[in-house]
C-alpha positions as CSV (number, residue, x, y, z in Angstrom):
1,X,54.2,78.8,-35.1
2,X,52.3,76.8,-32.5
3,X,54.2,73.7,-33.6
4,X,57.5,75.4,-33.0
5,X,56.4,76.6,-29.5
6,X,55.2,73.1,-28.6
7,X,58.5,71.6,-29.9
8,X,60.5,74.0,-27.8
9,X,58.5,73.3,-24.7
10,X,58.9,69.5,-25.3
11,X,62.6,69.9,-25.7
12,X,62.9,71.9,-22.5
13,X,60.9,69.3,-20.6
14,X,63.0,66.5,-22.1
15,X,66.3,68.2,-21.0
16,X,65.1,68.9,-17.4
17,X,63.3,65.6,-16.9
18,X,64.4,63.4,-13.9
19,X,66.4,61.1,-16.2
20,X,68.8,64.0,-17.0
21,X,68.7,65.7,-13.6
22,X,69.9,62.5,-11.9
23,X,73.3,61.0,-12.7
24,X,74.5,57.4,-12.4
25,X,76.1,56.7,-9.0
26,X,77.4,53.4,-10.3
27,X,80.9,54.5,-11.2
28,X,81.7,56.0,-7.8
29,X,80.0,53.1,-6.0
30,X,82.3,50.7,-7.8
31,X,85.3,52.8,-6.9
32,X,84.3,52.7,-3.3
33,X,83.8,49.0,-3.4
34,X,87.2,48.4,-4.9
35,X,89.0,50.7,-2.4
36,X,87.2,49.0,0.4
37,X,88.3,45.5,-0.8
38,X,91.8,46.8,-1.3
39,X,92.0,48.2,2.2
40,X,91.0,44.8,3.6
41,X,93.7,43.1,1.5
42,X,96.4,45.6,2.7
43,X,95.3,45.2,6.4
44,X,95.4,41.4,6.0
45,X,98.9,41.5,4.6
46,X,100.1,43.8,7.4
47,X,98.6,41.5,10.0
48,X,100.3,38.4,8.6
49,X,103.7,40.2,8.5
50,X,103.5,41.8,12.0
51,X,101.5,39.2,14.0
52,X,102.1,35.8,12.5
53,X,105.7,36.6,11.5
54,X,105.9,33.9,8.8
55,X,109.1,33.3,6.8
56,X,110.3,35.9,4.3
57,X,109.5,33.4,1.5
58,X,105.9,32.9,2.7
59,X,105.5,36.7,3.0
60,X,106.8,37.2,-0.5
61,X,104.4,34.6,-1.9
62,X,101.5,36.2,-0.1
63,X,102.5,39.7,-1.3
64,X,102.6,38.5,-4.9
65,X,99.2,36.8,-4.5
66,X,97.5,39.9,-3.1
67,X,99.0,42.1,-5.8
68,X,97.5,39.6,-8.4
69,X,94.2,39.9,-6.6
70,X,94.2,43.7,-6.7
71,X,95.2,43.7,-10.4
72,X,92.4,41.3,-11.2
73,X,89.9,43.3,-9.1
74,X,90.6,46.7,-10.8
75,X,90.9,45.2,-14.2
76,X,87.4,43.6,-13.9
77,X,86.0,46.8,-12.5
78,X,87.3,48.8,-15.4
79,X,85.8,46.3,-17.8
80,X,82.4,46.6,-16.0
81,X,82.6,50.4,-16.2
82,X,83.2,50.2,-19.9
83,X,80.3,47.8,-20.5
84,X,78.1,50.0,-18.3
85,X,79.0,53.1,-20.3
86,X,78.2,51.3,-23.6
87,X,74.9,49.9,-22.2
88,X,73.4,52.9,-20.3
89,X,75.3,56.0,-21.2
90,X,76.7,56.0,-24.8
91,X,74.0,53.5,-25.9
92,X,76.3,51.7,-28.2
93,X,76.2,48.3,-26.6
94,X,75.6,45.2,-28.8
95,X,73.7,42.2,-27.7
96,X,77.1,40.5,-26.8
97,X,78.1,43.6,-24.7
98,X,74.9,43.3,-22.6
99,X,75.4,39.6,-22.1
100,X,79.1,40.3,-21.1
101,X,78.0,42.9,-18.6
102,X,75.8,40.3,-16.8
103,X,78.5,37.6,-17.0
104,X,81.4,39.7,-15.6
105,X,79.2,41.4,-13.0
106,X,78.3,38.0,-11.6
107,X,81.8,36.8,-11.8
108,X,83.3,39.7,-9.8
109,X,80.6,39.6,-7.2
110,X,81.2,35.9,-6.5
111,X,85.0,36.3,-6.7
112,X,85.3,39.1,-4.1
113,X,82.9,37.3,-1.7
114,X,84.8,34.1,-1.9
115,X,88.2,35.8,-1.4
116,X,87.1,37.8,1.6
117,X,85.6,34.7,3.2
118,X,88.9,32.9,2.5
119,X,90.8,35.6,4.3
120,X,88.4,35.6,7.2
121,X,88.5,31.8,7.5
122,X,92.4,31.9,7.5
123,X,92.3,34.4,10.4
124,X,89.8,32.2,12.3
125,X,91.9,29.1,12.0
126,X,95.6,30.2,12.0
127,X,98.0,29.6,14.8
128,X,101.8,29.8,15.2
129,X,102.1,26.1,14.5
130,X,100.0,26.0,11.3
131,X,100.6,29.5,9.9
132,X,103.0,28.5,7.1
133,X,100.8,25.6,5.9
134,X,97.5,27.6,6.1
135,X,99.1,30.5,4.2
136,X,100.2,28.2,1.4
137,X,96.7,26.9,1.0
138,X,95.3,30.4,1.1
139,X,97.7,31.7,-1.6
140,X,96.8,28.8,-3.8
141,X,93.1,29.3,-3.5
142,X,93.3,33.1,-3.8
143,X,95.5,32.8,-7.0
144,X,93.1,30.4,-8.6
145,X,90.2,32.8,-8.3
146,X,92.3,35.8,-9.4
147,X,93.6,34.0,-12.5
148,X,90.1,32.9,-13.5
149,X,88.9,36.4,-13.0
150,X,91.6,37.8,-15.2
151,X,91.0,35.2,-17.9
152,X,87.2,35.7,-17.8
153,X,86.6,32.1,-16.7
154,X,83.3,31.4,-14.9
155,X,83.8,31.4,-11.1
156,X,81.5,28.9,-9.6
157,X,79.4,29.2,-6.4
158,X,80.4,26.2,-4.2
159,X,77.4,24.3,-2.7
160,X,78.4,25.3,0.8
161,X,78.6,29.0,-0.1
162,X,75.2,28.8,-1.7
163,X,73.6,27.2,1.4
164,X,75.3,29.8,3.7
165,X,74.0,32.6,1.5
166,X,70.4,31.4,1.8
167,X,70.4,30.4,5.5
168,X,73.2,32.5,7.0
169,X,71.1,33.8,9.9
170,X,67.9,31.9,9.7
171,X,65.4,30.5,12.1
172,X,64.1,27.0,11.9
173,X,66.6,26.1,9.2
174,X,65.9,22.3,9.3
175,X,62.1,22.9,8.9
176,X,62.7,25.3,5.9
177,X,65.1,22.9,4.2
178,X,62.7,20.0,4.6
179,X,59.8,22.0,3.2
180,X,61.9,23.1,0.2
181,X,63.1,19.5,-0.6
182,X,59.5,18.2,-0.2
183,X,58.2,20.9,-2.5
184,X,60.8,20.3,-5.2
185,X,60.3,16.5,-5.1
186,X,56.5,16.7,-5.2
187,X,56.7,19.3,-8.0
188,X,54.8,21.9,-6.0
189,X,54.1,25.2,-7.8
190,X,56.4,28.1,-7.0
191,X,53.5,29.9,-5.3
192,X,52.8,26.9,-3.1
193,X,56.5,26.5,-2.4
194,X,56.8,30.1,-1.2
195,X,53.5,30.0,0.8
196,X,54.9,27.0,2.7
197,X,57.9,29.1,3.8
198,X,57.9,31.8,6.4
199,X,60.0,34.6,4.9
200,X,60.8,35.7,8.5
201,X,62.8,32.5,8.9
202,X,65.5,33.9,6.6
203,X,66.2,36.8,9.0
204,X,68.2,37.2,12.3
205,X,64.8,37.4,14.0
206,X,61.4,36.5,12.6
207,X,60.2,40.1,12.7
208,X,60.2,42.5,9.7
209,X,58.1,45.5,8.9
210,X,56.3,46.3,5.6
211,X,56.1,50.1,5.3
212,X,53.8,52.0,2.9
213,X,51.6,49.2,1.6
214,X,48.3,50.9,2.4
215,X,49.5,54.2,0.8
216,X,50.6,52.2,-2.3
217,X,47.2,50.5,-2.6
218,X,45.6,53.9,-2.9
219,X,47.4,54.6,-6.2
220,X,45.3,51.8,-7.9
221,X,41.8,52.9,-9.1
222,X,39.1,51.1,-7.2
223,X,37.0,48.6,-9.2
224,X,39.2,48.8,-12.3
225,X,41.3,46.1,-13.8
226,X,45.0,46.7,-13.4
227,X,48.4,45.1,-13.7
228,X,51.5,46.0,-11.7
229,X,55.1,45.2,-12.1
230,X,56.9,44.9,-8.7
231,X,60.6,45.5,-8.6
232,X,63.1,45.5,-5.7
233,X,66.7,45.1,-4.7
234,X,67.9,41.5,-4.7
235,X,69.8,40.8,-1.5
236,X,68.5,37.5,-0.2
237,X,67.6,34.8,-2.7
238,X,64.7,32.8,-1.4
239,X,63.3,35.3,1.0
240,X,63.1,37.9,-1.8
241,X,60.8,35.6,-3.9
242,X,58.5,34.9,-0.9
243,X,58.5,38.5,0.1
244,X,57.5,39.8,-3.4
245,X,54.6,37.4,-3.4
246,X,53.5,38.5,0.1
247,X,53.8,42.2,-0.9
248,X,51.9,41.6,-4.2
249,X,49.0,39.9,-2.4
250,X,48.9,42.7,0.2
251,X,48.6,45.1,-2.7
252,X,45.5,43.3,-3.9
253,X,46.9,41.0,-6.6
254,X,44.5,38.1,-7.5
255,X,47.3,36.3,-9.4
256,X,51.0,36.7,-8.9
257,X,53.7,35.7,-11.3
258,X,57.5,35.6,-10.5
259,X,60.3,35.9,-13.0
260,X,63.4,34.0,-11.9
261,X,66.4,32.1,-13.2
262,X,65.7,28.5,-13.8
263,X,69.3,27.5,-12.9
264,X,68.9,28.3,-9.2
265,X,66.4,25.5,-8.7
266,X,67.7,21.9,-8.3
267,X,64.3,20.8,-9.6
268,X,62.5,23.7,-11.2
269,X,58.8,24.3,-10.2
270,X,56.3,23.5,-13.0
271,X,55.2,26.3,-15.3
272,X,51.8,24.8,-15.7
273,X,50.5,26.7,-12.6
274,X,51.0,29.9,-14.6
275,X,52.9,31.6,-11.7
276,X,56.5,31.5,-12.9
277,X,58.4,32.7,-15.9
278,X,61.9,31.3,-16.2
279,X,65.0,33.1,-17.4
280,X,67.1,30.4,-19.1
281,X,70.7,31.4,-19.7
282,X,72.2,30.6,-23.1
283,X,68.9,29.3,-24.6
284,X,68.0,31.2,-27.8
285,X,64.4,29.9,-27.5
286,X,63.9,31.5,-24.1
287,X,61.9,34.7,-24.3
288,X,61.0,35.7,-20.7
289,X,59.7,39.2,-21.8
290,X,57.1,37.8,-24.2
291,X,56.2,34.9,-21.8
292,X,55.5,37.5,-19.1
293,X,53.3,39.6,-21.4
294,X,51.3,36.5,-22.5
295,X,50.7,35.2,-19.0
296,X,49.7,38.6,-17.6
297,X,47.4,39.4,-20.5
298,X,45.7,36.0,-20.2
299,X,45.1,36.4,-16.5
300,X,43.7,39.9,-16.6
301,X,41.6,39.6,-19.8
302,X,40.4,36.0,-19.8
303,X,39.9,35.3,-16.1
304,X,37.9,37.0,-13.4
305,X,40.9,38.8,-11.9
306,X,40.7,42.4,-11.1
307,X,44.4,42.8,-10.5
308,X,47.5,40.7,-11.4
309,X,51.2,41.2,-10.7
310,X,54.6,40.3,-11.9
311,X,57.7,40.4,-9.6
312,X,61.1,41.1,-11.2
313,X,64.4,41.7,-9.5
314,X,66.0,43.7,-12.3
315,X,69.5,43.4,-10.9
316,X,69.3,39.7,-11.9
317,X,71.9,38.5,-9.4
318,X,73.1,38.9,-5.8
319,X,75.6,41.4,-4.4
320,X,76.6,38.6,-1.8
321,X,76.8,39.5,1.8
322,X,80.6,39.3,1.9
323,X,81.5,41.9,-0.7
324,X,78.2,43.7,-1.0
325,X,79.0,44.8,-4.5
326,X,77.0,47.5,-6.3
327,X,74.8,46.0,-9.0
328,X,73.4,47.3,-12.3
329,X,69.7,47.4,-12.9
330,X,68.7,46.0,-16.3
331,X,65.9,47.3,-18.5
332,X,63.9,44.1,-18.9
333,X,61.3,44.9,-16.2
334,X,60.7,48.4,-17.5
335,X,60.3,47.1,-21.1
336,X,57.8,44.6,-19.9
337,X,55.9,47.4,-18.1
338,X,55.8,49.6,-21.2
339,X,54.8,46.8,-23.6
340,X,52.1,45.5,-21.2
341,X,50.7,49.0,-20.9
342,X,50.5,49.5,-24.6
343,X,49.1,46.0,-25.2
344,X,46.3,46.4,-22.6
345,X,45.4,50.0,-23.3
346,X,42.7,49.0,-25.7
347,X,41.0,46.9,-23.0
348,X,41.1,49.8,-20.6
349,X,43.6,48.1,-18.3
350,X,46.2,50.3,-16.6
351,X,49.7,49.1,-15.8
352,X,51.7,50.4,-12.8
353,X,55.3,50.1,-11.8
354,X,55.8,49.5,-8.0
355,X,59.3,49.9,-6.5
356,X,60.2,48.5,-3.1
357,X,63.4,48.6,-1.2
358,X,64.6,46.3,1.6
359,X,67.4,46.7,4.1
360,X,67.9,42.9,4.4
361,X,71.7,42.9,3.7
362,X,72.2,45.5,6.4
363,X,69.9,43.7,8.8
364,X,71.8,40.4,8.3
365,X,75.4,41.8,8.6
366,X,75.3,44.7,11.0
367,X,77.1,44.3,14.3
368,X,74.1,45.9,16.1
369,X,70.6,44.8,15.8
370,X,68.9,46.6,13.0
371,X,65.2,45.9,12.4
372,X,64.4,44.4,9.0
373,X,62.3,46.7,6.8
374,X,60.7,46.7,3.4
375,X,59.5,50.1,2.1
376,X,57.2,50.8,-0.8
377,X,59.2,53.6,-2.5
378,X,57.0,54.5,-5.4
379,X,54.0,53.7,-7.5
380,X,53.8,55.1,-11.0
381,X,51.3,54.6,-13.8
382,X,53.1,53.3,-16.9
383,X,52.7,55.3,-20.2
384,X,50.7,53.3,-22.7
385,X,52.4,54.6,-25.8
386,X,54.5,52.2,-27.9
387,X,58.2,52.1,-27.4
388,X,60.1,54.0,-30.1
389,X,63.3,52.0,-30.6
390,X,64.8,54.6,-32.8
391,X,65.6,56.8,-29.8
392,X,66.2,56.5,-26.1
393,X,63.0,56.0,-24.0
394,X,62.9,58.7,-21.3
395,X,60.5,56.8,-19.1
396,X,62.6,53.6,-19.1
397,X,65.9,55.4,-18.6
398,X,64.5,57.5,-15.7
399,X,63.0,54.6,-13.9
400,X,65.9,52.3,-14.5
401,X,68.4,54.9,-13.1
402,X,66.3,55.8,-10.1
403,X,65.9,52.1,-9.2
404,X,69.6,51.5,-9.6
405,X,70.7,54.5,-7.5
406,X,68.2,53.5,-4.8
407,X,69.1,49.9,-4.7
408,X,72.9,50.7,-4.5
409,X,72.5,53.3,-1.9
410,X,73.7,50.9,0.9
411,X,76.3,49.2,-1.2
412,X,80.0,50.0,-1.9
413,X,80.5,51.3,1.6
414,X,80.3,48.3,3.9
415,X,81.7,44.8,3.8
416,X,82.3,41.8,6.1
417,X,85.0,42.5,8.7
418,X,87.5,39.8,8.0
419,X,89.1,40.4,11.4
420,X,85.9,39.8,13.3
421,X,85.7,36.1,14.3
422,X,82.4,36.2,16.1
423,X,79.5,34.2,14.7
424,X,76.3,35.8,13.4
425,X,74.1,36.9,16.3
426,X,71.0,34.8,16.9
427,X,72.0,32.3,14.2
428,X,70.3,28.9,14.6
429,X,72.2,27.3,11.8
430,X,74.1,24.0,12.4
431,X,77.9,24.7,12.6
432,X,78.5,22.6,9.5
433,X,76.9,25.2,7.2
434,X,77.0,28.4,9.2
435,X,78.6,31.4,7.6
436,X,80.7,33.1,10.2
437,X,81.9,36.1,8.2
438,X,79.0,38.4,8.4
439,X,78.5,39.3,12.0
440,X,80.0,42.8,11.6
441,X,80.5,45.2,8.7
442,X,83.7,46.9,7.8
443,X,83.3,50.6,7.0
444,X,85.9,52.6,5.2
């Protein structure tokens, strides 16, 4: 009888747990994102027809090109929704489905950003004398991206776009670039490389505020060994890595490790320092989850460290400041946390999940000056029971969903304003690499 009562109580707790009380916001966010992009496309077409008054033939070519763009956009969004449903709702995704989700998500994010910047650049350069010629070039470039998106071809990030994304509104850009190049060439460790940079240099102003660090520190037992996994939204590539290291050290980490994609570094930092775990795409030998477990376990059990940390940005990619596309949060960071907690439970080492949230993309792109903030949203002790792969893991599902809804709260509702031709306020970047499309956001 007692067993039946406990089973009933457990079932009720399972059904009313946060994982089932909170629904994915991803589908509606992606719809908002698509409608926002579509609205900009329509506004652009109306502008060309009414203001530039190009020939009927040019107007027809533009109209056909923009219809192709919209078809490719909605087709890719529907594909992502289907893959999301398989991965996180129906739980029927294969390994290939999960890889496809990452691939197509990255492709769409890059495609929309590039196309919006193309529209913006056209508006900044067009004149009555060159309108026809500029429009022909625009249509050709827009069509190339749309066709690749429809065919599932990989859409590349041009070098200039990558530089702009990193340094779009920075301070002391030349100094930061020189430090990065020197660090890569001298094979400096990732920690040393990040410590040489001032994360404030990647902002519109050098100032930003860390909120809730002292409160978060109180969640860790004093004088006890512990490991924490730090997760956050991924809006700014280099600053996010430097920021995670600074936050981890502020939380008392004696040794910090970063998980990052190897492909983003022209010369990858050495792994010998024990401060980096690389995610290597399309390499069957790459096992970042196990590598993370090994390096954390070694540092907390074999060395005189009281607290060690691992930073993971579980979205795995950027929303890009142009489109600001909603992202999916993958399960890897939460699986590492659970496996680490189970592995270290026999040694009396507790594992914690720390979630932080920044407003960096809003700070960088808003028309008005918005202070940059990084908030510690939650600290939670990770259960040390083994993961049962025969059924969904409530803890992983709940934390993954809460992180995703939080990280996407500012996305899908703002984009660059393609009609705003001002430069980014306070930017110190040389004109040759300055991104000019993010000084204001467009709100639907």
